[in-house]
Every structure is written in C-alpha cells, then in structure tokens.
C-alpha positions in Angstrom: 6.2 -2.1 -31.5 4.3 1.0 -30.2 2.1 -1.3 -28.1 5.0 -2.7 -26.6 6.5 0.6 -25.7 3.1 1.9 -23.9 2.9 -1.6 -22.1 6.3 -1.0 -20.4 4.9 2.5 -19.6 1.8 1.1 -18.1 3.8 -1.0 -15.8 5.7 1.8 -14.4 2.5 4.0 -13.8 1.0 0.8 -11.9 4.0 0.5 -9.6 4.4 4.1 -8.8 0.4 4.1 -8.1 1.0 1.3 -5.6 4.0 2.8 -4.1 1.7 6.3 -3.7 -1.2 4.3 -2.3 1.1 2.4 0.3 2.7 5.8 1.5 -0.9 7.2 1.9 -2.5 4.4 3.6 0.7 4.0 6.0 0.3 7.7 6.8 -3.5 7.7 7.3 -3.1 4.4 9.4 -0.3 6.0 11.6 -2.1 9.2 12.5 -5.3 7.2 13.2 -3.3 4.8 15.6 -1.6 8.0 17.1 -5.0 9.5 17.7 -5.9 6.2 19.4 -2.9 5.8 21.8 -3.4 9.7 22.8 -7.1 8.9 23.8 -6.5 5.7 25.3 -3.1 6.2 26.7 -1.4 3.6 25.2 1.7 5.1 23.6 3.2 3.0 20.7 0.8 0.3 20.5 -2.3 1.1 18.0 0.2 3.5 16.1 2.7 0.7 15.2 0.1 -1.9 14.7 -2.0 -0.1 12.6 1.0 1.2 10.5 2.1 -2.4 9.8 -1.4 -3.4 9.2 -1.6 -0.9 6.6 2.0 -1.8 5.0 1.0 -5.6 5.2 -2.6 -5.0 3.6 -1.2 -3.1 0.7 1.6 -5.6 0.0 -0.9 -8.3 0.2 -3.2 -6.5 -2.7 0.0 -5.7 -4.5 0.9 -9.6 -4.8 -3.0 -10.3 -5.6 -3.0 -7.9 -8.5 0.3 -9.1 -9.6 -0.9 -12.7 -9.3 -4.0 -11.8 -11.2 -2.1 -10.4 -14.1 0.4 -13.1 -14.6 -2.4 -15.3 -15.0 -3.9 -13.1 -17.9 -0.7 -13.2 -19.7 
C-alpha cells in the first residue's frame, strides 16, 4: 500500500519536472532566437523557430520517456 502511494507521488514529480524543463528550454531557445534575430535583422524568424523547436523536442522526449516506462510495466 505504501509503495503504491509513493508511486503516484513519483509520477507527479516526474511530470512537474518535465513541465519545468519545457518552460526553461522554451525561454532559453526564445532568448537565443531573439539574439540571433537582433544580430541578423530577421525579426521573428529565429525567435519563433527556435521556440517551437524547443517545445517539439521536449514533447518528443517526454513521449519517448512515457513509452519506455509503459514497456517497463
């Protein structure tokens, strides 16, 4: 019973960590894209492109992690 309780808590912590990673990666890529756009004079191109790339990569990695955990069950 106790192991099941901690298992549910572990799932919440893992999802929270993935949310945190997604937000941090999005802001980092957004900032990098903004700096590239300012340097090259291409206003929203790199900023939006890198932002969506960060979100896509985080979601893809989360999907891989979930798929791996489902196989382990």
